[in-house]
C-alpha positions in Angstrom: 0.0 0.0 0.0 1.1 3.5 -0.7 0.6 6.6 1.4 1.2 10.1 -0.2 1.2 13.5 1.4 1.7 16.5 -1.0 2.1 20.0 0.3 2.5 23.2 -1.7 3.2 26.6 0.0 3.1 30.1 -1.4 3.6 33.2 0.7 4.4 37.0 0.4 6.8 38.4 3.0 7.7 41.9 4.1 11.3 42.1 5.2 13.9 44.4 6.7 17.7 44.1 6.5 20.7 45.8 7.9 24.0 45.9 6.0 27.0 45.5 8.3 29.9 45.5 5.8 29.8 42.2 3.9 27.3 40.8 6.4 23.5 41.2 5.8 21.2 40.0 8.6 17.5 40.1 7.7 14.1 39.3 9.1 10.7 38.9 7.3 7.1 38.1 8.1 4.0 37.5 6.0 1.0 35.5 5.0 0.4 32.8 2.5 -1.6 29.7 1.5 -0.7 26.0 1.9 -2.4 23.4 -0.2 -2.3 19.8 0.9 -3.4 16.5 -0.4 -3.4 13.1 1.5 -4.0 9.8 -0.2 -3.9 6.3 1.1 -5.4 2.9 0.1 -4.9 1.5 3.6 -8.1 0.4 5.3 -7.3 2.4 8.5 -7.3 5.6 6.5 -10.6 5.0 4.7 -12.1 7.0 2.8 -8.4 7.6 1.7 -8.5 10.9 -0.1 -8.3 14.3 1.6 -7.4 17.8 0.4 -7.4 21.2 2.1 -6.3 24.8 1.5 -5.4 26.8 4.6 -3.9 30.2 5.4 -0.4 30.2 6.7 1.6 32.7 8.8 5.3 32.9 8.0 8.3 34.3 10.0 11.8 34.2 8.5 15.3 35.3 9.4 18.7 34.8 7.9 22.2 36.0 7.5 23.9 36.5 4.0 27.6 37.2 3.6 29.1 38.8 0.5 32.0 36.6 -0.7 33.1 38.4 -3.9 31.4 41.0 -6.0 27.7 40.1 -6.2 28.2 36.5 -4.9 26.8 35.7 -1.4 26.3 32.7 0.8 23.6 32.5 3.5 21.8 30.6 6.2 18.0 31.1 6.4 15.3 29.8 8.7 11.5 29.9 8.4 8.7 29.0 10.7 5.4 28.3 8.9 2.3 28.2 11.1 -0.9 26.7 9.7 -4.1 28.6 10.8 -6.9 26.3 11.8 -5.1 23.0 11.2 -7.4 20.6 9.4 -8.1 17.0 10.6 -8.6 14.0 8.4 -11.4 11.7 9.8 -10.6 8.0 10.0 -13.0 5.1 9.7 -12.4 4.3 13.4 -13.9 7.6 14.4 -10.4 9.0 15.3 -8.7 11.8 13.4 -5.3 12.4 11.9 -3.6 15.8 11.4 -1.3 15.4 8.5 -0.8 19.1 7.9 1.0 20.8 10.7 3.4 23.7 11.5 6.8 23.4 9.9 10.4 24.6 10.4 12.5 25.2 7.3 16.3 25.5 7.4 18.2 26.5 4.2 21.7 27.1 3.1 21.9 29.5 0.1 24.3 30.6 -2.7 23.0 33.9 -4.0 24.0 36.1 -6.9 22.6 39.7 -7.0 22.2 41.2 -10.4 
């Protein structure tokens, strides 16, 4: 049996940065949408298909460092909070919450044009 969870996020952030020589710390916050789909053929997850769209609140921060010219490297973190987390009803009467808050950590190589 196969279980699939697909999640797609899109958000708009407002940000602020402070240039400290070659170092650029920044923060951002915004709103967006998350679209999720859960599918399973397993009997315990009957009816087996579930999809939801929910609003998401995003907070982000990072530090970018200029290496040479327009080339930068950075470390970024985001927290994505799902507003009104949906529940997937199970045949047993219980419920499952496949779509929850997330922490995203990124390493970046950036080139500013």
